[in-house]
Each structure stands twice: as structure tokens, then as C-alpha cells.
MIKEPA-650825 format. One line per 10 residues: number of its first residue (from 0); for each residue x, y, z of C-alpha. Coordinates in steps of 0.001 Angstrom, whole numbers. Each point is the difference from the previous one (the first is absolute). Last residue first. Layout:
NUM = X:Y:Z  ...
END
This chain:
73 = -2526:-13904:-885  2649:-2459:-1121  -2472:-1620:-2426  -149:3267:-1910  3714:-223:-748  3083:1629:1469  2987:-687:-2235  3418:-751:1499  -951:-3634:504  1457:-2754:2178
63 = -3305:-939:1640  1027:1515:3330  928:3198:-1863  -3445:168:-1619  -1608:-497:3416  2224:2676:1558  -919:2444:-2774  -3700:-703:515  350:587:3745  1786:3296:-683
53 = -2749:995:-2440  -2748:-589:2557  1975:1853:2683  586:2910:-2423  -3722:156:-754  -786:99:3712  2566:2778:482  -1590:2109:-2760  -3416:-441:1585  1246:1046:3457
43 = 2377:2801:-1027  -2427:2899:50  -1250:2049:-2938  -2307:-2646:-1467  -1828:-1186:3100  1017:3114:1945  -2329:2160:-2056  -3141:-1842:1022  -1725:-1762:-2854  -3760:-162:-446
33 = -2027:-3084:-811  -2392:-818:-2839  2040:-2940:-1323  824:2188:-3011  1317:2586:2512  2486:-2550:1338  1308:-717:-3489  142:3699:-897  1947:850:3164  2503:-2768:-742
23 = 256:1110:-3639  617:3611:1028  2763:-1072:2368  1955:-1937:-2591  1934:-2388:2196  3634:-950:571  723:3190:1924  3585:996:584  1243:-731:3515  3523:1187:-295
13 = 2816:257:-2434  310:3058:-2164  1135:-631:-3562  3201:1881:-874  16:2152:-3124  3361:1088:-1399  445:1991:-3206  -1737:3257:919  1403:-243:3513  -1048:-1653:3246
3 = -3661:-421:-924  -1693:-2127:2627  -2585:-2434:-1176  -3314:-1235:1249
END
């Protein structure tokens, strides 16, 4: 999300922006013949789990002296 301060200045909003495509999550679950409650994609739980996974991957890359997160870090 962004905040428009003036026509020339746009400041990105900080916060808990979603790292997932909600429709894709719903579609994936539906393909498995299950339903999705709204809080699965609208709440913070799934997004927070993804952030934890990425944080661990970043720490692993850092521990290995790399600035690039690779598949093996996941």
C-alpha cells in the first residue's frame, strides 16, 4: 500500500502487507476438495508462517556468507 503525500511524492506504507495471493491460496485448497475459511487468507497466520520461513532462509544464507537466499535455504 502507498500513501500519496503530494503528486510528486509517494511514500510506501509500512505494515503487515500480505506476501500471498489470496485467490491462489483459495484455489489450491479448493483443488484439494476442501473449503477455506476467510481468516485463513485474510488473517495474519499464513502470512506470518511465510515470514518465519523466509526469515529462517535469510539466516541460513547469512550463516553461509551469502546475500542471496537460495532454494536450499528453505
